[in-house]
C-alpha positions in Angstrom: 38.5 14.2 -41.2 39.9 11.8 -43.8 37.8 13.4 -46.4 39.1 16.9 -45.3 42.6 15.7 -45.5 42.1 14.3 -48.9 40.5 17.5 -50.2 43.4 19.6 -48.8 46.0 17.3 -50.2 44.3 17.6 -53.5 44.3 21.3 -53.3 47.9 21.7 -52.2 49.3 19.3 -54.9 47.4 20.9 -57.7 48.2 24.4 -56.9 50.8 26.0 -59.3 52.3 27.9 -56.4 53.3 24.6 -54.8 55.3 23.5 -57.9 57.0 26.9 -57.8 58.0 26.8 -54.2 59.3 23.3 -54.5 61.2 24.4 -57.5 62.8 27.2 -55.6 63.9 24.7 -52.9 65.5 22.6 -55.6 67.3 25.7 -56.8 68.5 26.3 -53.1 70.0 22.7 -53.3 71.6 23.5 -56.5 73.1 26.7 -55.2 74.5 24.7 -52.3 76.1 22.3 -54.8 77.6 25.4 -56.5 78.9 26.7 -53.3 80.5 23.4 -52.4 82.3 23.1 -55.8 83.5 26.8 -55.3 84.8 26.0 -51.8 86.5 22.9 -53.1 88.2 24.9 -55.9 89.3 27.5 -53.5 90.8 24.8 -51.2 92.7 23.2 -54.0 94.2 26.5 -55.0 95.5 27.4 -51.5 98.9 26.6 -50.2 98.7 23.8 -47.6 99.6 26.4 -44.7 96.6 28.6 -45.6 93.9 26.0 -46.0 92.9 26.2 -42.4 91.8 29.8 -42.9 89.2 28.8 -45.4 85.7 28.6 -43.8 82.3 28.0 -45.3 79.1 28.0 -43.5 77.4 24.6 -43.1 75.6 23.7 -46.3 72.6 21.8 -44.7 72.2 24.7 -42.3 72.1 27.2 -45.1 69.6 24.9 -46.8 67.5 24.7 -43.7 67.5 28.5 -43.3 66.4 29.2 -47.0 64.0 26.3 -47.1 62.3 27.6 -43.9 61.3 30.8 -45.7 60.3 29.0 -48.9 57.9 26.5 -47.2 56.7 29.1 -44.9 55.5 30.9 -48.1 53.9 27.7 -49.2 52.0 27.6 -45.9 50.9 31.2 -46.4 49.6 30.5 -50.0 47.8 27.3 -48.9 45.4 29.4 -47.0 45.6 33.0 -48.5 45.0 31.6 -52.0 41.5 30.5 -51.1 40.6 33.9 -49.8 42.1 35.6 -52.9 39.9 33.6 -55.2 36.8 33.4 -52.9 37.2 29.6 -52.9 37.2 29.7 -49.1 33.4 30.2 -49.1 32.9 26.9 -51.0 35.3 25.1 -48.7 33.3 26.3 -45.6 30.0 25.4 -47.4 31.2 21.9 -48.0 32.9 21.6 -44.7 30.9 23.8 -42.2 33.4 22.8 -39.3 36.1 25.4 -39.8 38.2 24.0 -37.0 38.3 20.7 -39.1 39.3 22.7 -42.1 42.1 24.4 -40.4 43.3 21.1 -38.8 43.3 19.3 -42.3 45.2 22.1 -43.9 47.7 22.2 -41.0 48.2 18.5 -41.2 48.8 18.4 -45.0 51.1 21.4 -45.0 53.2 20.1 -42.0 53.7 16.8 -43.6 54.5 18.2 -47.1 56.9 20.8 -45.5 58.7 18.2 -43.3 59.2 15.7 -46.2 60.3 18.5 -48.6 62.6 19.9 -46.0 64.2 16.6 -45.1 64.7 15.8 -48.8 66.5 19.1 -49.4 68.7 18.9 -46.4 69.7 15.3 -47.2 70.4 16.2 -50.8 72.5 19.1 -49.8 74.4 16.8 -47.4 75.0 14.2 -50.0 76.0 16.6 -52.8 78.3 18.4 -50.4 80.1 15.3 -49.3 80.4 14.1 -52.9 82.0 17.4 -54.1 84.1 18.4 -51.1 85.2 14.8 -50.3 87.9 14.5 -47.7 88.9 18.2 -47.9 89.0 19.5 -44.3 87.2 22.8 -44.9 86.1 24.5 -41.6 82.4 24.6 -41.2 81.7 21.3 -43.2 81.1 18.3 -41.1 82.8 15.1 -42.0 80.5 12.9 -39.7 78.6 10.0 -41.1 75.0 10.4 -42.0 73.9 8.4 -39.0 75.5 11.0 -36.7 74.0 13.8 -38.7 70.5 12.4 -39.0 69.2 13.7 -35.6 70.1 17.3 -36.6 68.6 16.9 -40.0 65.3 15.6 -38.6 65.4 18.6 -36.1 65.9 21.0 -39.2 62.9 19.3 -40.8 60.7 19.8 -37.9 61.8 23.5 -37.8 60.9 23.8 -41.5 57.5 22.4 -40.8 57.2 24.8 -37.9 57.7 27.8 -40.2 55.2 26.3 -42.7 52.6 26.0 -40.0 53.4 29.5 -38.7 52.8 30.8 -42.2 49.5 29.0 -42.6 48.3 30.3 -39.3 49.3 33.9 -40.1 47.4 33.7 -43.5 44.3 32.5 -41.6 44.6 35.3 -39.1 45.4 38.1 -41.5 43.6 36.8 -44.7 46.3 38.5 -46.5 49.4 36.9 -48.2 51.3 40.1 -48.1 50.7 40.8 -44.3 51.5 37.1 -43.5 54.8 37.1 -45.6 55.7 40.4 -44.0 55.4 39.0 -40.5 57.3 35.8 -41.6 60.1 37.9 -42.9 60.4 39.8 -39.6 60.4 36.6 -37.6 62.8 34.8 -40.1 65.3 37.7 -40.7 64.7 41.1 -39.0 64.0 40.1 -35.4 67.2 37.9 -35.2 69.3 40.9 -36.3 67.8 43.2 -33.7 68.3 40.5 -31.0 71.9 40.1 -32.0 72.5 43.7 -31.1 70.8 43.6 -27.7 73.3 43.7 -24.8 74.3 40.5 -23.2 73.0 38.3 -21.7 69.6 39.2 -23.2 70.7 38.7 -26.7 71.3 35.0 -26.0 68.3 34.6 -23.7 65.8 36.0 -26.3 67.8 34.5 -29.3 67.5 30.9 -27.9 63.7 31.0 -28.2 63.5 32.4 -31.8 62.3 29.9 -34.3 65.7 29.8 -36.3 67.7 28.8 -33.2 65.5 25.9 -32.2 66.7 23.1 -34.5 70.3 22.9 -33.3 69.0 23.1 -29.6 66.5 20.3 -30.2 69.3 18.1 -31.7 71.6 19.1 -28.9 74.1 20.7 -31.3 73.4 24.3 -30.7 76.3 26.7 -31.2 76.7 29.0 -28.1 78.5 31.5 -30.5 75.5 31.8 -32.8 72.8 34.4 -32.7 70.3 32.1 -31.0 72.8 30.6 -28.6 72.3 27.2 -27.0 70.5 27.8 -23.6 67.7 25.3 -24.1 67.7 21.6 -23.5 66.3 19.5 -26.3 62.8 19.0 -24.4 62.7 22.8 -23.8 63.5 23.5 -27.4 60.8 21.1 -28.5 58.3 22.8 -26.1 59.1 26.3 -27.6 58.8 25.0 -31.0 55.3 23.7 -30.3 54.4 27.0 -28.8 55.5 28.8 -31.9 52.7 26.8 -33.7 50.1 26.3 -31.0 49.7 30.1 -30.2 49.0 31.4 -33.7 47.0 28.2 -34.4 44.8 28.9 -31.5 44.3 32.5 -32.5 43.5 31.3 -36.1 41.0 28.8 -34.8 39.1 31.5 -32.8 39.1 34.1 -35.5 37.9 31.6 -38.1 35.0 30.5 -35.9 33.9 34.2 -35.1 34.1 36.1 -38.4 32.7 35.7 -41.7 34.5 34.0 -44.7 
């Protein structure tokens, strides 16, 4: 297993797509810094009586939302790339245990996505605090990092969940296009549909969607958000695991039964 992990880590870090995806995540952090600067500029230009009307979405949460898609695409490319080039046959020849290959890919992608996601969220928090300073802009937390860290760790777990979901979808479909299409539906389209379902089902279904789990896991879920906040932290963690375990099991079965 150690050799399999080493091989998958070598593949992942030498892929050009990995550098591109991580570069896009870096651009996201830069855009959050630009948004923080713009919000601070607006705040300074408003009369004191109107400043409480200015509201900007939480910058770390925006980074989490965008980084989830970016690193989910990385998970897709980590598997679909080998099918596209035919390298998957060599992989299965060298490592005949396909379950071990899938486990090694999942382990490497999960760790890489978690670390990249945590770095992006922390960088956004630091840059946002540096630029916004003591301006009391609605939507921006003024709590210390120690108070925010549980939420940031939950966000990073959510990003890793999306990356593993992308990896498993690529293993199931053997197509980058199909896997990314399903990811886009789960990441963006389904939450919009759920938001328009009559209450209370919109909140009940929304609470188990991937994008709503980080806040509930950290115990900071917003009842007014699309996902709501119906789940306890243990329940949110269980749902998060299920979002990975079900497609992982399907991918393992299909890999074992069909030709490369």
